[in-house]
All heavy atoms as a GROMACS GRO file, in nm:
protein
  623
    1MET      N    1   0.083  -0.116   0.001
    1MET     CA    2   0.002   0.000  -0.001
    1MET      C    3   0.089   0.125  -0.002
    1MET      O    4   0.048   0.227  -0.055
    1MET     CB    5  -0.094  -0.002   0.117
    1MET     CG    6  -0.187   0.119   0.121
    1MET     SD    7  -0.320   0.122   0.231
    1MET     CE    8  -0.429   0.003   0.156
    2LEU      N    9   0.202   0.118   0.062
    2LEU     CA   10   0.293   0.234   0.065
    2LEU      C   11   0.346   0.266  -0.077
    2LEU      O   12   0.352   0.382  -0.114
    2LEU     CB   13   0.409   0.211   0.161
    2LEU     CG   14   0.370   0.196   0.309
    2LEU    CD1   15   0.491   0.170   0.390
    2LEU    CD2   16   0.294   0.321   0.357
    3ASP      N   17   0.370   0.163  -0.152
    3ASP     CA   18   0.411   0.182  -0.292
    3ASP      C   19   0.300   0.244  -0.374
    3ASP      O   20   0.318   0.329  -0.459
    3ASP     CB   21   0.457   0.049  -0.353
    3ASP     CG   22   0.588   0.000  -0.298
    3ASP    OD1   23   0.664   0.080  -0.252
    3ASP    OD2   24   0.614  -0.124  -0.304
    4GLU      N   25   0.175   0.200  -0.348
    4GLU     CA   26   0.061   0.252  -0.420
    4GLU      C   27   0.044   0.399  -0.382
    4GLU      O   28   0.021   0.481  -0.470
    4GLU     CB   29  -0.066   0.173  -0.383
    4GLU     CG   30  -0.190   0.228  -0.448
    4GLU     CD   31  -0.314   0.152  -0.405
    4GLU    OE1   32  -0.302   0.048  -0.340
    4GLU    OE2   33  -0.424   0.202  -0.441
    5ASN      N   34   0.058   0.430  -0.256
    5ASN     CA   35   0.051   0.571  -0.214
    5ASN      C   36   0.155   0.658  -0.277
    5ASN      O   37   0.128   0.770  -0.318
    5ASN     CB   38   0.053   0.581  -0.056
    5ASN     CG   39  -0.072   0.531   0.005
    5ASN    OD1   40  -0.174   0.506  -0.061
    5ASN    ND2   41  -0.066   0.511   0.134
    6ASN      N   42   0.274   0.601  -0.287
    6ASN     CA   43   0.387   0.672  -0.354
    6ASN      C   44   0.353   0.699  -0.501
    6ASN      O   45   0.374   0.813  -0.550
    6ASN     CB   46   0.512   0.598  -0.339
    6ASN     CG   47   0.634   0.670  -0.393
    6ASN    OD1   48   0.646   0.788  -0.375
    6ASN    ND2   49   0.716   0.598  -0.470
    7HIS      N   50   0.292   0.603  -0.565
    7HIS     CA   51   0.253   0.618  -0.708
    7HIS      C   52   0.142   0.722  -0.719
    7HIS      O   53   0.148   0.802  -0.812
    7HIS     CB   54   0.212   0.487  -0.764
    7HIS     CG   55   0.164   0.493  -0.903
    7HIS    ND1   56   0.250   0.512  -1.007
    7HIS    CD2   57   0.041   0.484  -0.957
    7HIS    CE1   58   0.179   0.520  -1.123
    7HIS    NE2   59   0.051   0.500  -1.093
    8LEU      N   60   0.047   0.719  -0.628
    8LEU     CA   61  -0.065   0.815  -0.633
    8LEU      C   62  -0.010   0.961  -0.613
    8LEU      O   63  -0.050   1.052  -0.682
    8LEU     CB   64  -0.161   0.783  -0.527
    8LEU     CG   65  -0.250   0.657  -0.546
    8LEU    CD1   66  -0.329   0.624  -0.423
    8LEU    CD2   67  -0.341   0.677  -0.668
    9ILE      N   68   0.082   0.978  -0.521
    9ILE     CA   69   0.146   1.105  -0.496
    9ILE      C   70   0.220   1.156  -0.622
    9ILE      O   71   0.202   1.275  -0.657
    9ILE     CB   72   0.237   1.101  -0.372
    9ILE    CG1   73   0.149   1.084  -0.247
    9ILE    CG2   74   0.321   1.233  -0.363
    9ILE    CD1   75   0.230   1.052  -0.125
   10GLN      N   76   0.292   1.065  -0.684
   10GLN     CA   77   0.360   1.099  -0.807
   10GLN      C   78   0.264   1.142  -0.920
   10GLN      O   79   0.290   1.242  -0.990
   10GLN     CB   80   0.447   0.984  -0.856
   10GLN     CG   81   0.569   0.950  -0.772
   10GLN     CD   82   0.662   1.075  -0.763
   10GLN    OE1   83   0.690   1.138  -0.858
   10GLN    NE2   84   0.714   1.096  -0.642
   11CYS      N   85   0.150   1.073  -0.930
   11CYS     CA   86   0.053   1.109  -1.033
   11CYS      C   87  -0.008   1.248  -1.001
   11CYS      O   88  -0.025   1.328  -1.090
   11CYS     CB   89  -0.059   1.008  -1.039
   11CYS     SG   90  -0.008   0.849  -1.113
   12ILE      N   91  -0.039   1.267  -0.876
   12ILE     CA   92  -0.096   1.399  -0.837
   12ILE      C   93   0.001   1.511  -0.868
   12ILE      O   94  -0.037   1.614  -0.921
   12ILE     CB   95  -0.134   1.398  -0.686
   12ILE    CG1   96  -0.250   1.299  -0.664
   12ILE    CG2   97  -0.169   1.537  -0.636
   12ILE    CD1   98  -0.268   1.268  -0.515
   13MET      N   99   0.128   1.488  -0.836
   13MET     CA  100   0.228   1.592  -0.862
   13MET      C  101   0.246   1.617  -1.008
   13MET      O  102   0.258   1.729  -1.050
   13MET     CB  103   0.364   1.551  -0.796
   13MET     CG  104   0.362   1.564  -0.643
   13MET     SD  105   0.508   1.501  -0.560
   13MET     CE  106   0.645   1.549  -0.664
   14ASP      N  107   0.245   1.509  -1.088
   14ASP     CA  108   0.262   1.522  -1.233
   14ASP      C  109   0.144   1.601  -1.291
   14ASP      O  110   0.164   1.695  -1.373
   14ASP     CB  111   0.267   1.388  -1.303
   14ASP     CG  112   0.395   1.314  -1.279
   14ASP    OD1  113   0.493   1.376  -1.232
   14ASP    OD2  114   0.399   1.187  -1.297
   15TYR      N  115   0.021   1.571  -1.254
   15TYR     CA  116  -0.095   1.647  -1.304
   15TYR      C  117  -0.092   1.791  -1.254
   15TYR      O  118  -0.124   1.882  -1.335
   15TYR     CB  119  -0.225   1.579  -1.259
   15TYR     CG  120  -0.265   1.465  -1.348
   15TYR    CD1  121  -0.286   1.338  -1.294
   15TYR    CD2  122  -0.287   1.480  -1.484
   15TYR    CE1  123  -0.320   1.230  -1.375
   15TYR    CE2  124  -0.322   1.370  -1.564
   15TYR     CZ  125  -0.340   1.248  -1.506
   15TYR     OH  126  -0.374   1.143  -1.589
   16GLN      N  127  -0.052   1.815  -1.130
   16GLN     CA  128  -0.042   1.952  -1.083
   16GLN      C  129   0.066   2.034  -1.159
   16GLN      O  130   0.048   2.149  -1.193
   16GLN     CB  131  -0.014   1.957  -0.933
   16GLN     CG  132  -0.134   1.912  -0.851
   16GLN     CD  133  -0.103   1.910  -0.699
   16GLN    OE1  134   0.011   1.908  -0.661
   16GLN    NE2  135  -0.211   1.916  -0.617
   17ASN      N  136   0.177   1.968  -1.186
   17ASN     CA  137   0.286   2.036  -1.260
   17ASN      C  138   0.242   2.068  -1.402
   17ASN      O  139   0.294   2.162  -1.463
   17ASN     CB  140   0.414   1.948  -1.255
   17ASN     CG  141   0.480   1.948  -1.126
   17ASN    OD1  142   0.459   2.036  -1.043
   17ASN    ND2  143   0.557   1.838  -1.099
   18LYS      N  144   0.153   1.985  -1.456
   18LYS     CA  145   0.105   2.016  -1.593
   18LYS      C  146  -0.012   2.107  -1.595
   18LYS      O  147  -0.066   2.137  -1.702
   18LYS     CB  148   0.067   1.876  -1.660
   18LYS     CG  149   0.181   1.791  -1.688
   18LYS     CD  150   0.130   1.655  -1.740
   18LYS     CE  151   0.249   1.554  -1.752
   18LYS     NZ  152   0.206   1.425  -1.803
   19GLY      N  153  -0.060   2.153  -1.475
   19GLY     CA  154  -0.169   2.245  -1.468
   19GLY      C  155  -0.304   2.176  -1.480
   19GLY      O  156  -0.404   2.239  -1.505
   20LYS      N  157  -0.307   2.044  -1.467
   20LYS     CA  158  -0.432   1.969  -1.484
   20LYS      C  159  -0.485   1.929  -1.345
   20LYS      O  160  -0.495   1.814  -1.310
   20LYS     CB  161  -0.410   1.841  -1.566
   20LYS     CG  162  -0.360   1.874  -1.710
   20LYS     CD  163  -0.340   1.745  -1.785
   20LYS     CE  164  -0.302   1.777  -1.929
   20LYS     NZ  165  -0.287   1.653  -2.011
   21THR      N  166  -0.521   2.032  -1.273
   21THR     CA  167  -0.564   2.004  -1.129
   21THR      C  168  -0.696   1.929  -1.120
   21THR      O  169  -0.719   1.860  -1.022
   21THR     CB  170  -0.572   2.136  -1.051
   21THR    OG1  171  -0.659   2.223  -1.121
   21THR    CG2  172  -0.440   2.203  -1.039
   22SER      N  173  -0.781   1.941  -1.219
   22SER     CA  174  -0.912   1.874  -1.212
   22SER      C  175  -0.891   1.721  -1.223
   22SER      O  176  -0.969   1.645  -1.171
   22SER     CB  177  -1.005   1.919  -1.324
   22SER     OG  178  -0.947   1.899  -1.451
   23GLU      N  179  -0.786   1.676  -1.293
   23GLU     CA  180  -0.761   1.534  -1.303
   23GLU      C  181  -0.705   1.471  -1.172
   23GLU      O  182  -0.700   1.351  -1.159
   23GLU     CB  183  -0.663   1.504  -1.416
   23GLU     CG  184  -0.720   1.515  -1.559
   23GLU     CD  185  -0.717   1.658  -1.612
   23GLU    OE1  186  -0.681   1.752  -1.534
   23GLU    OE2  187  -0.748   1.680  -1.728
   24CYS      N  188  -0.660   1.557  -1.084
   24CYS     CA  189  -0.601   1.509  -0.955
   24CYS      C  190  -0.704   1.452  -0.859
   24CYS      O  191  -0.669   1.371  -0.774
   24CYS     CB  192  -0.529   1.626  -0.887
   24CYS     SG  193  -0.385   1.684  -0.973
   25SER      N  194  -0.824   1.498  -0.877
   25SER     CA  195  -0.927   1.468  -0.769
   25SER      C  196  -0.944   1.316  -0.744
   25SER      O  197  -0.952   1.274  -0.629
   25SER     CB  198  -1.056   1.531  -0.797
   25SER     OG  199  -1.112   1.484  -0.918
   26GLN      N  200  -0.949   1.237  -0.849
   26GLN     CA  201  -0.969   1.096  -0.828
   26GLN      C  202  -0.847   1.030  -0.756
   26GLN      O  203  -0.864   0.943  -0.672
   26GLN     CB  204  -0.999   1.020  -0.956
   26GLN     CG  205  -0.879   0.991  -1.046
   26GLN     CD  206  -0.914   0.915  -1.170
   26GLN    OE1  207  -1.013   0.949  -1.237
   26GLN    NE2  208  -0.838   0.815  -1.202
   27TYR      N  209  -0.729   1.074  -0.793
   27TYR     CA  210  -0.608   1.024  -0.726
   27TYR      C  211  -0.598   1.071  -0.580
   27TYR      O  212  -0.557   0.998  -0.490
   27TYR     CB  213  -0.485   1.067  -0.802
   27TYR     CG  214  -0.477   1.005  -0.940
   27TYR    CD1  215  -0.498   1.081  -1.053
   27TYR    CD2  216  -0.453   0.867  -0.956
   27TYR    CE1  217  -0.495   1.028  -1.182
   27TYR    CE2  218  -0.446   0.811  -1.083
   27TYR     CZ  219  -0.474   0.893  -1.197
   27TYR     OH  220  -0.472   0.836  -1.318
   28GLN      N  221  -0.641   1.197  -0.557
   28GLN     CA  222  -0.641   1.247  -0.422
   28GLN      C  223  -0.738   1.171  -0.334
   28GLN      O  224  -0.714   1.142  -0.216
   28GLN     CB  225  -0.676   1.400  -0.418
   28GLN     CG  226  -0.565   1.484  -0.476
   28GLN     CD  227  -0.607   1.627  -0.493
   28GLN    OE1  228  -0.727   1.658  -0.522
   28GLN    NE2  229  -0.510   1.718  -0.488
   29GLN      N  230  -0.854   1.134  -0.392
   29GLN     CA  231  -0.956   1.058  -0.314
   29GLN      C  232  -0.902   0.919  -0.281
   29GLN      O  233  -0.920   0.872  -0.171
   29GLN     CB  234  -1.087   1.050  -0.395
   29GLN     CG  235  -1.197   0.980  -0.320
   29GLN     CD  236  -1.233   1.050  -0.192
   29GLN    OE1  237  -1.242   1.172  -0.182
   29GLN    NE2  238  -1.254   0.971  -0.086
   30MET      N  239  -0.838   0.856  -0.378
   30MET     CA  240  -0.779   0.722  -0.352
   30MET      C  241  -0.672   0.733  -0.244
   30MET      O  242  -0.665   0.651  -0.156
   30MET     CB  243  -0.723   0.665  -0.480
   30MET     CG  244  -0.829   0.629  -0.582
   30MET     SD  245  -0.761   0.594  -0.750
   30MET     CE  246  -0.654   0.458  -0.719
   31LEU      N  247  -0.585   0.836  -0.256
   31LEU     CA  248  -0.482   0.852  -0.154
   31LEU      C  249  -0.543   0.878  -0.017
   31LEU      O  250  -0.500   0.819   0.083
   31LEU     CB  251  -0.390   0.966  -0.196
   31LEU     CG  252  -0.279   1.004  -0.099
   31LEU    CD1  253  -0.180   0.889  -0.082
   31LEU    CD2  254  -0.204   1.129  -0.148
   32HIS      N  255  -0.645   0.963  -0.011
   32HIS     CA  256  -0.710   0.990   0.116
   32HIS      C  257  -0.770   0.860   0.175
   32HIS      O  258  -0.754   0.838   0.299
   32HIS     CB  259  -0.824   1.093   0.090
   32HIS     CG  260  -0.909   1.119   0.212
   32HIS    ND1  261  -0.871   1.191   0.319
   32HIS    CD2  262  -1.036   1.072   0.241
   32HIS    CE1  263  -0.961   1.194   0.412
   32HIS    NE2  264  -1.064   1.121   0.368
   33THR      N  265  -0.833   0.785   0.094
   33THR     CA  266  -0.893   0.653   0.145
   33THR      C  267  -0.778   0.565   0.200
   33THR      O  268  -0.801   0.505   0.313
   33THR     CB  269  -0.964   0.585   0.032
   33THR    OG1  270  -1.070   0.667  -0.022
   33THR    CG2  271  -1.028   0.451   0.078
   34ASN      N  272  -0.670   0.551   0.134
   34ASN     CA  273  -0.560   0.469   0.178
   34ASN      C  274  -0.502   0.523   0.307
   34ASN      O  275  -0.468   0.444   0.400
   34ASN     CB  276  -0.450   0.462   0.076
   34ASN     CG  277  -0.484   0.383  -0.043
   34ASN    OD1  278  -0.589   0.310  -0.048
   34ASN    ND2  279  -0.403   0.381  -0.146
   35LEU      N  280  -0.487   0.654   0.319
   35LEU     CA  281  -0.426   0.714   0.441
   35LEU      C  282  -0.519   0.700   0.562
   35LEU      O  283  -0.475   0.671   0.671
   35LEU     CB  284  -0.398   0.863   0.417
   35LEU     CG  285  -0.283   0.888   0.319
   35LEU    CD1  286  -0.269   1.035   0.292
   35LEU    CD2  287  -0.150   0.828   0.361
   36VAL      N  288  -0.648   0.713   0.536
   36VAL     CA  289  -0.749   0.689   0.648
   36VAL      C  290  -0.742   0.547   0.690
   36VAL      O  291  -0.743   0.515   0.813
   36VAL     CB  292  -0.892   0.726   0.603
   36VAL    CG1  293  -0.995   0.679   0.703
   36VAL    CG2  294  -0.900   0.880   0.583
   37TYR      N  295  -0.734   0.452   0.600
   37TYR     CA  296  -0.721   0.314   0.632
   37TYR      C  297  -0.596   0.283   0.719
   37TYR      O  298  -0.603   0.219   0.821
   37TYR     CB  299  -0.717   0.225   0.504
   37TYR     CG  300  -0.697   0.082   0.526
   37TYR    CD1  301  -0.790  -0.003   0.580
   37TYR    CD2  302  -0.564   0.026   0.496
   37TYR    CE1  303  -0.769  -0.137   0.601
   37TYR    CE2  304  -0.547  -0.113   0.520
   37TYR     CZ  305  -0.646  -0.190   0.571
   37TYR     OH  306  -0.618  -0.325   0.592
   38LEU      N  307  -0.480   0.341   0.674
   38LEU     CA  308  -0.354   0.319   0.746
   38LEU      C  309  -0.363   0.379   0.887
   38LEU      O  310  -0.312   0.323   0.984
   38LEU     CB  311  -0.240   0.371   0.667
   38LEU     CG  312  -0.199   0.296   0.540
   38LEU    CD1  313  -0.091   0.370   0.462
   38LEU    CD2  314  -0.151   0.154   0.574
   39ALA      N  315  -0.421   0.498   0.894
   39ALA     CA  316  -0.435   0.567   1.023
   39ALA      C  317  -0.524   0.486   1.120
   39ALA      O  318  -0.496   0.476   1.238
   39ALA     CB  319  -0.493   0.705   1.005
   40THR      N  320  -0.629   0.427   1.065
   40THR     CA  321  -0.721   0.346   1.146
   40THR      C  322  -0.647   0.224   1.204
   40THR      O  323  -0.659   0.191   1.320
   40THR     CB  324  -0.839   0.301   1.063
   40THR    OG1  325  -0.905   0.417   1.012
   40THR    CG2  326  -0.935   0.218   1.148
   41ILE      N  327  -0.564   0.158   1.119
   41ILE     CA  328  -0.490   0.046   1.166
   41ILE      C  329  -0.385   0.089   1.272
   41ILE      O  330  -0.376   0.022   1.378
   41ILE     CB  331  -0.417  -0.022   1.043
   41ILE    CG1  332  -0.517  -0.088   0.949
   41ILE    CG2  333  -0.314  -0.125   1.095
   41ILE    CD1  334  -0.454  -0.142   0.827
   42ALA      N  335  -0.317   0.194   1.251
   42ALA     CA  336  -0.218   0.242   1.346
   42ALA      C  337  -0.286   0.279   1.474
   42ALA      O  338  -0.234   0.254   1.583
   42ALA     CB  339  -0.141   0.362   1.289
   43ASP      N  340  -0.404   0.342   1.468
   43ASP     CA  341  -0.472   0.387   1.587
   43ASP      C  342  -0.517   0.266   1.665
   43ASP      O  343  -0.511   0.259   1.792
   43ASP     CB  344  -0.592   0.476   1.550
   43ASP     CG  345  -0.644   0.557   1.662
   43ASP    OD1  346  -0.560   0.591   1.752
   43ASP    OD2  347  -0.763   0.589   1.663
   44SER      N  348  -0.567   0.165   1.598
   44SER     CA  349  -0.620   0.045   1.670
   44SER      C  350  -0.499  -0.032   1.735
   44SER      O  351  -0.517  -0.087   1.845
   44SER     CB  352  -0.699  -0.048   1.576
   44SER     OG  353  -0.616  -0.105   1.478
   45ASN      N  354  -0.388  -0.032   1.668
   45ASN     CA  355  -0.272  -0.095   1.729
   45ASN      C  356  -0.225  -0.018   1.849
   45ASN      O  357  -0.187  -0.080   1.948
   45ASN     CB  358  -0.156  -0.107   1.628
   45ASN     CG  359  -0.182  -0.214   1.525
   45ASN    OD1  360  -0.259  -0.305   1.548
   45ASN    ND2  361  -0.112  -0.208   1.414
   46GLN      N  362  -0.229   0.111   1.841
   46GLN     CA  363  -0.188   0.196   1.956
   46GLN      C  364  -0.282   0.174   2.078
   46GLN      O  365  -0.242   0.165   2.189
   46GLN     CB  366  -0.188   0.344   1.917
   46GLN     CG  367  -0.143   0.438   2.028
   46GLN     CD  368   0.003   0.415   2.062
   46GLN    OE1  369   0.085   0.379   1.982
   46GLN    NE2  370   0.038   0.442   2.187
   47ASN      N  371  -0.414   0.169   2.044
   47ASN     CA  372  -0.513   0.144   2.154
   47ASN      C  373  -0.491   0.008   2.214
   47ASN      O  374  -0.508  -0.007   2.340
   47ASN     CB  375  -0.654   0.156   2.100
   47ASN     CG  376  -0.691   0.297   2.065
   47ASN    OD1  377  -0.631   0.390   2.115
   47ASN    ND2  378  -0.788   0.309   1.982
   48MET      N  379  -0.455  -0.090   2.137
   48MET     CA  380  -0.433  -0.226   2.191
   48MET      C  381  -0.310  -0.226   2.277
   48MET      O  382  -0.314  -0.287   2.388
   48MET     CB  383  -0.413  -0.323   2.072
   48MET     CG  384  -0.401  -0.464   2.120
   48MET     SD  385  -0.554  -0.529   2.195
   48MET     CE  386  -0.655  -0.545   2.054
   49GLN      N  387  -0.202  -0.156   2.244
   49GLN     CA  388  -0.084  -0.148   2.327
   49GLN      C  389  -0.116  -0.078   2.460
   49GLN      O  390  -0.054  -0.111   2.562
   49GLN     CB  391   0.026  -0.075   2.251
   49GLN     CG  392   0.089  -0.160   2.137
   49GLN     CD  393   0.149  -0.285   2.184
   49GLN    OE1  394   0.214  -0.289   2.290
   49GLN    NE2  395   0.127  -0.394   2.112
   50SER      N  396  -0.202   0.024   2.456
   50SER     CA  397  -0.227   0.098   2.578
   50SER      C  398  -0.312   0.014   2.673
   50SER      O  399  -0.310   0.040   2.794
   50SER     CB  400  -0.298   0.226   2.546
   50SER     OG  401  -0.427   0.205   2.497
   51LEU      N  402  -0.376  -0.088   2.624
   51LEU     CA  403  -0.456  -0.178   2.714
   51LEU      C  404  -0.367  -0.278   2.784
   51LEU      O  405  -0.408  -0.329   2.890
   51LEU     CB  406  -0.561  -0.248   2.635
   51LEU     CG  407  -0.672  -0.163   2.575
   51LEU    CD1  408  -0.765  -0.252   2.490
   51LEU    CD2  409  -0.756  -0.096   2.685
   52LEU      N  410  -0.253  -0.306   2.731
   52LEU     CA  411  -0.165  -0.406   2.786
   52LEU      C  412  -0.059  -0.337   2.882
   52LEU      O  413   0.025  -0.262   2.831
   52LEU     CB  414  -0.090  -0.482   2.678
   52LEU     CG  415  -0.179  -0.553   2.581
   52LEU    CD1  416  -0.097  -0.611   2.463
   52LEU    CD2  417  -0.262  -0.664   2.648
   53PRO      N  418  -0.064  -0.362   3.014
   53PRO     CA  419   0.032  -0.302   3.099
   53PRO      C  420   0.171  -0.360   3.083
   53PRO      O  421   0.181  -0.477   3.041
   53PRO     CB  422  -0.027  -0.322   3.239
   53PRO     CG  423  -0.111  -0.446   3.223
   53PRO     CD  424  -0.163  -0.440   3.082
   54ALA      N  425   0.265  -0.283   3.117
   54ALA     CA  426   0.401  -0.335   3.111
   54ALA      C  427   0.426  -0.434   3.223
   54ALA      O  428   0.370  -0.421   3.332
   54ALA     CB  429   0.502  -0.220   3.131
   55VAL      N  430   0.503  -0.534   3.195
   55VAL     CA  431   0.528  -0.640   3.292
   55VAL      C  432   0.599  -0.584   3.415
   55VAL      O  433   0.571  -0.621   3.528
   55VAL     CB  434   0.609  -0.756   3.230
   55VAL    CG1  435   0.650  -0.858   3.334
   55VAL    CG2  436   0.531  -0.820   3.117
   56SER      N  437   0.693  -0.492   3.391
   56SER     CA  438   0.767  -0.444   3.506
   56SER      C  439   0.676  -0.360   3.602
   56SER      O  440   0.709  -0.354   3.718
   56SER     CB  441   0.881  -0.350   3.458
   56SER     OG  442   0.829  -0.244   3.382
   57THR      N  443   0.568  -0.304   3.548
   57THR     CA  444   0.477  -0.227   3.636
   57THR      C  445   0.415  -0.322   3.741
   57THR      O  446   0.405  -0.287   3.858
   57THR     CB  447   0.365  -0.165   3.552
   57THR    OG1  448   0.424  -0.084   3.452
   57THR    CG2  449   0.272  -0.084   3.635
   58PHE      N  450   0.377  -0.441   3.700
   58PHE     CA  451   0.323  -0.536   3.794
   58PHE      C  452   0.423  -0.574   3.900
   58PHE      O  453   0.390  -0.584   4.017
   58PHE     CB  454   0.272  -0.663   3.722
   58PHE     CG  455   0.141  -0.648   3.661
   58PHE    CD1  456   0.121  -0.684   3.528
   58PHE    CD2  457   0.030  -0.594   3.729
   58PHE    CE1  458  -0.003  -0.672   3.470
   58PHE    CE2  459  -0.091  -0.581   3.670
   58PHE     CZ  460  -0.114  -0.621   3.537
   59LYS      N  461   0.545  -0.593   3.860
   59LYS     CA  462   0.645  -0.629   3.956
   59LYS      C  463   0.673  -0.522   4.060
   59LYS      O  464   0.688  -0.547   4.179
   59LYS     CB  465   0.779  -0.665   3.884
   59LYS     CG  466   0.769  -0.797   3.805
   59LYS     CD  467   0.895  -0.826   3.736
   59LYS     CE  468   0.881  -0.952   3.649
   59LYS     NZ  469   1.001  -0.982   3.575
   60ILE      N  470   0.677  -0.397   4.010
   60ILE     CA  471   0.701  -0.284   4.102
   60ILE      C  472   0.588  -0.265   4.198
   60ILE      O  473   0.602  -0.252   4.315
   60ILE     CB  474   0.728  -0.152   4.019
   60ILE    CG1  475   0.858  -0.165   3.949
   60ILE    CG2  476   0.726  -0.032   4.112
   60ILE    CD1  477   0.882  -0.055   3.846
   61VAL      N  478   0.467  -0.266   4.146
   61VAL     CA  479   0.346  -0.249   4.228
   61VAL      C  480   0.335  -0.366   4.331
   61VAL      O  481   0.312  -0.344   4.445
   61VAL     CB  482   0.219  -0.239   4.147
   61VAL    CG1  483   0.094  -0.247   4.233
   61VAL    CG2  484   0.219  -0.112   4.064
   62GLY      N  485   0.363  -0.486   4.286
   62GLY     CA  486   0.358  -0.597   4.376
   62GLY      C  487   0.458  -0.587   4.485
   62GLY      O  488   0.430  -0.616   4.606
   63SER      N  489   0.580  -0.542   4.458
   63SER     CA  490   0.684  -0.536   4.561
   63SER      C  491   0.653  -0.416   4.660
   63SER      O  492   0.682  -0.432   4.779
   63SER     CB  493   0.819  -0.516   4.494
   63SER     OG  494   0.824  -0.395   4.426
   64VAL      N  495   0.595  -0.310   4.614
   64VAL     CA  496   0.559  -0.204   4.705
   64VAL      C  497   0.449  -0.246   4.800
   64VAL      O  498   0.455  -0.218   4.919
   64VAL     CB  499   0.516  -0.075   4.623
   64VAL    CG1  500   0.454   0.027   4.716
   64VAL    CG2  501   0.634  -0.015   4.549
   65ASP      N  502   0.343  -0.315   4.745
   65ASP     CA  503   0.241  -0.368   4.831
   65ASP      C  504   0.298  -0.466   4.938
   65ASP      O  505   0.257  -0.459   5.055
   65ASP     CB  506   0.136  -0.440   4.746
   65ASP     CG  507   0.050  -0.342   4.670
   65ASP    OD1  508   0.051  -0.221   4.699
   65ASP    OD2  509  -0.022  -0.394   4.578
   66ASN      N  510   0.385  -0.548   4.899
   66ASN     CA  511   0.443  -0.646   4.989
   66ASN      C  512   0.528  -0.574   5.096
   66ASN      O  513   0.524  -0.605   5.210
   66ASN     CB  514   0.527  -0.752   4.919
   66ASN     CG  515   0.444  -0.847   4.838
   66ASN    OD1  516   0.326  -0.867   4.871
   66ASN    ND2  517   0.501  -0.907   4.740
   67LEU      N  518   0.601  -0.474   5.048
   67LEU     CA  519   0.682  -0.399   5.147
   67LEU      C  520   0.598  -0.327   5.249
   67LEU      O  521   0.628  -0.330   5.368
   67LEU     CB  522   0.767  -0.292   5.069
   67LEU     CG  523   0.855  -0.202   5.153
   67LEU    CD1  524   0.962  -0.288   5.226
   67LEU    CD2  525   0.926  -0.102   5.065
   68CYS      N  526   0.483  -0.267   5.207
   68CYS     CA  527   0.398  -0.201   5.300
   68CYS      C  528   0.336  -0.302   5.402
   68CYS      O  529   0.324  -0.271   5.524
   68CYS     CB  530   0.280  -0.134   5.226
   68CYS     SG  531   0.330   0.015   5.135
   69ARG      N  532   0.300  -0.418   5.356
   69ARG     CA  533   0.245  -0.520   5.445
   69ARG      C  534   0.352  -0.561   5.549
   69ARG      O  535   0.318  -0.581   5.664
   69ARG     CB  536   0.203  -0.639   5.364
   69ARG     CG  537   0.072  -0.616   5.292
   69ARG     CD  538   0.018  -0.740   5.222
   69ARG     NE  539  -0.095  -0.705   5.135
   69ARG     CZ  540  -0.086  -0.707   5.002
   69ARG    NH1  541   0.021  -0.741   4.940
   69ARG    NH2  542  -0.194  -0.666   4.935
   70VAL      N  543   0.472  -0.577   5.502
   70VAL     CA  544   0.581  -0.626   5.592
   70VAL      C  545   0.617  -0.516   5.693
   70VAL      O  546   0.621  -0.540   5.812
   70VAL     CB  547   0.705  -0.671   5.511
   70VAL    CG1  548   0.822  -0.692   5.604
   70VAL    CG2  549   0.676  -0.792   5.432
   71LEU      N  550   0.634  -0.391   5.649
   71LEU     CA  551   0.676  -0.284   5.730
   71LEU      C  552   0.571  -0.237   5.830
   71LEU      O  553   0.597  -0.204   5.947
   71LEU     CB  554   0.722  -0.165   5.649
   71LEU     CG  555   0.853  -0.184   5.571
   71LEU    CD1  556   0.885  -0.065   5.487
   71LEU    CD2  557   0.972  -0.212   5.663
   72TYR      N  558   0.449  -0.233   5.784
   72TYR     CA  559   0.343  -0.174   5.862
   72TYR      C  560   0.236  -0.276   5.912
   72TYR      O  561   0.153  -0.240   5.984
   72TYR     CB  562   0.268  -0.064   5.780
   72TYR     CG  563   0.365   0.047   5.742
   72TYR    CD1  564   0.407   0.055   5.609
   72TYR    CD2  565   0.415   0.136   5.831
   72TYR    CE1  566   0.494   0.156   5.573
   72TYR    CE2  567   0.504   0.233   5.797
   72TYR     CZ  568   0.543   0.245   5.664
   72TYR     OH  569   0.630   0.339   5.625
   73ARG      N  570   0.254  -0.397   5.870
   73ARG     CA  571   0.163  -0.507   5.912
   73ARG      C  572   0.020  -0.470   5.881
   73ARG      O  573  -0.071  -0.510   5.960
   73ARG     CB  574   0.179  -0.540   6.059
   73ARG     CG  575   0.322  -0.574   6.098
   73ARG     CD  576   0.338  -0.726   6.111
   73ARG     NE  577   0.472  -0.750   6.163
   73ARG     CZ  578   0.565  -0.817   6.098
   73ARG    NH1  579   0.537  -0.859   5.977
   73ARG    NH2  580   0.681  -0.840   6.148
   74ARG      N  581  -0.003  -0.393   5.781
   74ARG     CA  582  -0.143  -0.356   5.743
   74ARG      C  583  -0.155  -0.378   5.595
   74ARG      O  584  -0.066  -0.350   5.514
   74ARG     CB  585  -0.165  -0.206   5.774
   74ARG     CG  586  -0.162  -0.177   5.926
   74ARG     CD  587  -0.168  -0.028   5.951
   74ARG     NE  588  -0.294   0.028   5.893
   74ARG     CZ  589  -0.320   0.154   5.904
   74ARG    NH1  590  -0.235   0.242   5.956
   74ARG    NH2  591  -0.435   0.201   5.854
   75THR      N  592  -0.274  -0.423   5.556
   75THR     CA  593  -0.297  -0.440   5.414
   75THR      C  594  -0.367  -0.324   5.351
   75THR      O  595  -0.372  -0.310   5.230
   75THR     CB  596  -0.391  -0.570   5.396
   75THR    OG1  597  -0.513  -0.551   5.467
   75THR    CG2  598  -0.322  -0.696   5.440
   76ASP      N  599  -0.427  -0.240   5.432
   76ASP     CA  600  -0.498  -0.120   5.378
   76ASP      C  601  -0.417   0.007   5.379
   76ASP      O  602  -0.467   0.115   5.346
   76ASP     CB  603  -0.630  -0.101   5.459
   76ASP     CG  604  -0.604  -0.069   5.602
   76ASP    OD1  605  -0.496  -0.100   5.655
   76ASP    OD2  606  -0.691  -0.008   5.665
   77PHE      N  607  -0.292   0.001   5.414
   77PHE     CA  608  -0.210   0.125   5.425
   77PHE      C  609  -0.175   0.185   5.291
   77PHE      O  610  -0.186   0.302   5.269
   77PHE     CB  611  -0.086   0.096   5.503
   77PHE     CG  612  -0.002   0.222   5.532
   77PHE    CD1  613  -0.038   0.310   5.622
   77PHE    CD2  614   0.111   0.246   5.461
   77PHE    CE1  615   0.033   0.427   5.648
   77PHE    CE2  616   0.190   0.353   5.482
   77PHE     CZ  617   0.149   0.446   5.576
   78CYS      N  618  -0.133   0.104   5.196
   78CYS     CA  619  -0.079   0.151   5.067
   78CYS      C  620  -0.191   0.168   4.969
   78CYS      O  621  -0.276   0.096   4.956
   78CYS     CB  622   0.025   0.056   5.012
   78CYS     SG  623   0.172   0.051   5.112
   0.00000   0.00000   0.00000
């Protein structure tokens, strides 16, 4: 798809350089559709990553909770 987008951009630039801006619209629409599709995929991947906590976070939180229990003999302190 990146190669296709590159080709579309080249076509748009060629038509613009020749002064044929009306011919650009179909290529611009195709490029827009492709970019929206790629952005949607990137956004969904980003959202998926944000749902998954880092493994080290669990280890740090777990060790702090255990430290509070040992030091203060209370489970509701931290």
